[in-house]
C-alpha positions in Angstrom: 13.0 7.8 6.1 12.6 8.9 9.8 9.0 7.7 10.9 6.5 4.4 9.7 3.0 4.8 10.9 1.4 1.0 11.3 -2.4 1.2 12.0 -3.1 -2.2 14.3 -6.3 -3.9 15.2 -4.4 -6.8 16.6 -5.3 -8.9 13.7 -2.5 -11.4 12.6 -2.6 -9.2 9.5 -2.1 -6.3 11.1 1.1 -7.7 13.1 2.4 -8.9 9.9 2.6 -5.5 8.7 4.0 -4.3 11.6 6.8 -6.8 11.4 7.7 -6.0 8.0 7.7 -2.3 9.2 10.1 -3.4 12.1 12.6 -4.7 9.5 12.4 -1.5 7.4 12.4 0.5 10.6 15.8 -1.1 11.6 17.3 -1.0 8.3 16.8 2.8 8.0 17.3 3.6 11.9 13.5 5.3 11.9 11.1 5.0 14.7 7.4 3.3 14.4 4.2 4.6 15.4 2.0 2.2 16.6 -1.6 3.8 16.0 -4.9 2.0 17.3 -8.4 3.4 16.2 -11.2 2.9 18.5 -14.6 3.2 16.9 -17.3 3.1 19.6 -20.6 1.9 19.1 -22.9 4.9 18.1 -19.6 7.1 17.9 -20.1 10.5 17.2 -17.5 13.0 16.3 -17.1 13.5 19.9 -16.5 10.3 21.5 -17.1 11.7 24.8 -20.9 13.1 23.7 -24.0 11.9 25.0 -24.1 8.6 23.2 -21.3 7.1 24.6 -20.7 6.6 28.7 -17.2 7.3 30.1 -16.7 4.0 31.8 -17.3 2.5 28.0 -14.7 4.9 26.8 -12.3 4.0 29.7 -12.8 0.4 29.1 -12.2 0.1 25.7 -9.0 2.5 26.1 -7.5 0.3 28.6 -8.0 -2.4 26.9 -6.3 -0.8 23.9 -3.3 0.4 25.9 -2.7 -3.0 27.4 -2.5 -4.8 24.0 -0.5 -2.0 22.6 1.9 -2.3 25.4 2.2 -6.2 25.3 2.9 -5.6 21.5 5.5 -3.0 22.2 7.5 -5.7 24.1 7.6 -8.0 21.2 11.2 -9.6 20.3 11.0 -8.2 17.0 10.4 -4.5 18.1 13.7 -4.6 20.2 16.0 -1.8 19.5 13.7 0.3 17.7 12.1 3.4 19.1 8.2 2.7 19.3 5.7 5.3 20.3 2.0 4.3 20.8 -1.2 6.3 19.9 -4.7 5.8 20.3 -7.3 8.0 18.4 -11.2 8.0 19.1 -11.9 8.4 15.0 -13.2 6.4 12.2 -10.4 4.3 10.7 -9.4 6.2 7.3 -9.6 9.8 9.1 -7.6 8.8 11.8 -5.0 7.0 9.9 -4.6 9.9 7.5 -4.7 12.5 10.7 -2.2 10.7 12.3 0.5 10.5 9.3 0.1 14.4 9.1 0.1 15.3 12.8 3.6 13.2 13.1 5.2 13.8 9.9 5.5 10.3 8.8 7.1 9.2 5.7 5.6 6.0 4.9 2.3 4.1 6.2 2.5 0.1 6.5 -0.7 -1.6 6.5 -2.0 -5.6 6.4 -4.2 -7.2 4.0 -5.3 -10.8 3.8 -5.7 -10.8 -0.1 -7.9 -12.5 -2.3 -11.0 -12.3 0.2 -10.6 -8.6 0.7 -9.6 -6.9 3.4 -10.0 -7.7 7.4 -11.4 -6.0 10.6 -9.9 -2.5 11.1 -8.4 -3.0 7.6 -11.7 -3.1 5.9 -11.4 -2.4 1.7 -13.4 1.0 2.4 -11.0 1.8 4.9 -7.5 1.1 2.7 -9.3 2.7 -0.2 -9.9 5.9 1.3 -6.5 5.8 3.4 -4.9 5.2 -0.1 -7.1 7.9 -2.1 -6.6 10.7 0.7 -3.2 10.1 1.8 -0.2 12.0 0.7 2.0 9.4 2.2 3.3 6.7 0.3 1.1 3.2 1.7 2.7 0.0 1.6 0.1 -3.0 1.8 1.6 -6.3 3.1 0.4 -9.8 2.8 0.2 -12.6 5.4 3.3 -14.4 5.5 5.8 -12.0 4.2 8.5 -13.7 6.5 11.4 -11.0 5.0 10.6 -7.9 3.2 12.9 -7.3 0.4 12.6 -4.8 -2.8 15.7 -6.1 -4.9 13.5 -6.2 -7.5 11.0 -3.9 -7.6 8.3 -3.3 -10.6 6.9 0.1 -11.3 4.0 0.3 -13.2 2.8 3.4 -15.1 1.8 5.3 -18.2 4.9 7.1 -17.7 2.9 10.5 -18.1 4.0 13.7 -16.9 1.7 13.9 -14.0 3.7 10.7 -12.6 7.0 12.5 -12.5 6.4 13.6 -8.5 5.3 10.3 -7.3 7.9 8.7 -9.3 10.3 10.6 -7.6 9.1 9.4 -4.2 9.4 5.8 -5.5 13.1 6.2 -6.2 13.8 7.6 -2.9 12.0 4.4 -1.7 13.8 2.2 -4.1 17.2 3.7 -3.3 16.9 2.7 0.6 16.7 -1.1 -0.5 19.3 -0.8 -3.5 16.5 -2.0 -5.8 16.8 -3.0 -9.4 13.7 -1.2 -11.2 11.9 -2.6 -13.8 9.6 -0.1 -15.3 6.7 -1.4 -17.2 3.8 -0.4 -19.2 0.9 -2.6 -19.4 -1.1 -2.7 -22.7 -4.2 -4.1 -23.3 -6.9 -4.3 -26.3 -8.4 -1.3 -24.4 -5.2 0.6 -24.2 -3.1 -0.1 -27.1 -0.2 1.6 -28.2 2.1 1.1 -30.9 5.6 -0.2 -29.2 7.5 2.7 -30.9 5.5 5.1 -29.5 5.3 3.4 -26.0 9.2 2.9 -26.2 9.6 6.5 -26.9 7.5 7.8 -24.3 9.1 5.9 -21.4 12.6 7.2 -22.9 11.8 10.3 -22.8 10.3 10.1 -19.2 13.2 8.5 -17.7 15.6 11.0 -19.3 14.4 13.4 -16.8 15.8 11.2 -14.0 19.5 10.1 -12.6 18.5 6.1 -12.7 21.5 3.7 -12.7 19.8 0.0 -11.8 17.0 -0.3 -14.1 15.3 -1.7 -17.1 12.3 -0.6 -19.4 9.8 -2.9 -21.0 6.6 -3.1 -22.8 4.0 -6.2 -21.3 1.0 -7.1 -23.3 -2.1 -9.1 -21.6 -6.1 -9.2 -21.5 -6.0 -6.5 -19.1 -3.9 -4.4 -16.6 -4.3 -6.0 -13.5 -3.4 -9.6 -15.2 -0.4 -7.8 -17.1 0.8 -6.6 -13.6 0.4 -9.7 -11.9 2.0 -11.8 -14.5 4.8 -9.4 -15.6 5.6 -9.2 -11.3 5.8 -13.2 -11.6 7.9 -13.4 -14.7 10.8 -11.2 -13.0 10.1 -12.7 -9.8 9.7 -9.1 -8.5 9.7 -8.6 -4.4 7.4 -5.4 -4.5 5.1 -3.8 -7.2 4.6 -0.2 -7.0 1.9 2.2 -8.8 0.4 5.7 -8.6 -2.8 6.5 -7.3 -5.1 9.5 -7.9 -6.7 11.0 -4.9 -9.6 12.3 -6.8 -10.9 8.8 -7.7 -9.6 6.6 -5.3 -7.8 3.5 -6.1 -8.1 4.5 -9.6 -4.3 5.2 -10.9 -2.9 6.2 -13.9 -5.3 3.8 -16.2 -8.9 4.0 -16.1 -10.6 1.7 -13.4 -10.0 0.7 -9.6 -6.7 -1.3 -10.5 -4.9 -1.0 -7.4 -7.8 -2.6 -5.2 -8.0 -5.7 -7.6 -4.2 -5.8 -7.5 -3.7 -5.4 -3.9 -6.6 -8.3 -3.2 -5.3 -10.6 -6.0 -1.4 -10.3 -5.8 0.5 -12.4 -2.9 3.2 -9.6 -3.3 3.6 -6.4 -1.4 2.2 -3.2 -3.3 3.2 0.2 -2.6 1.0 3.3 -4.0 2.5 6.8 -4.5 -0.3 9.6 -5.0 0.1 11.7 -7.7 
């Protein structure tokens, strides 16, 4: 890992995400790109078009520069190479474009949990970023003082199409020397026999060189509850899952589980696109 992108709107939630990004960057000797997106009133595709006055644009940009420079002087960023970027773009497009342009390895974003997302990190923006990003997206909750991934739960149906994102997950887990808890959630709506599920997981894992892991089958009323309850049962530090770009936050199961999970769990969640 060489580069982490952190979109910031200067809210406490984006600052919490930046603190976690700093921990990851320090541990892996990589740099951070601080990205602030300016969506001006009545913004068109051209921020310098007729709908916006030059003084207004300069004012917002200068204020953003001041805040970014102050943020870059934060003690928790000392010793880390930090770059700043301001873009006149919609949030979702700006984040995805910046991740591609800067060859980013990880996007770290903030969320305040059960009541949805705040300010820049509005639910629809986060959903679009996860949907279109080819880069893993780590969503951090307020109050994560120390980021750990010792106990890393990865939930999947372990189908062939998840092999590519699974490899990315393994790379991330290796950075933190994680113990992997690989789990399939079974519900009344997605029932499979234990025998069939165990065989599926065994066949899947056989394609990879994994050492510190265990496989699990967990039954619950629905996928979201199953993930949350299983994660609690093993004292997970981090929850990982796959996402389908073509269906937004819906992943290997039917329904938009990722959005509900991110909103309702207090644990960090990382997504890998199929």
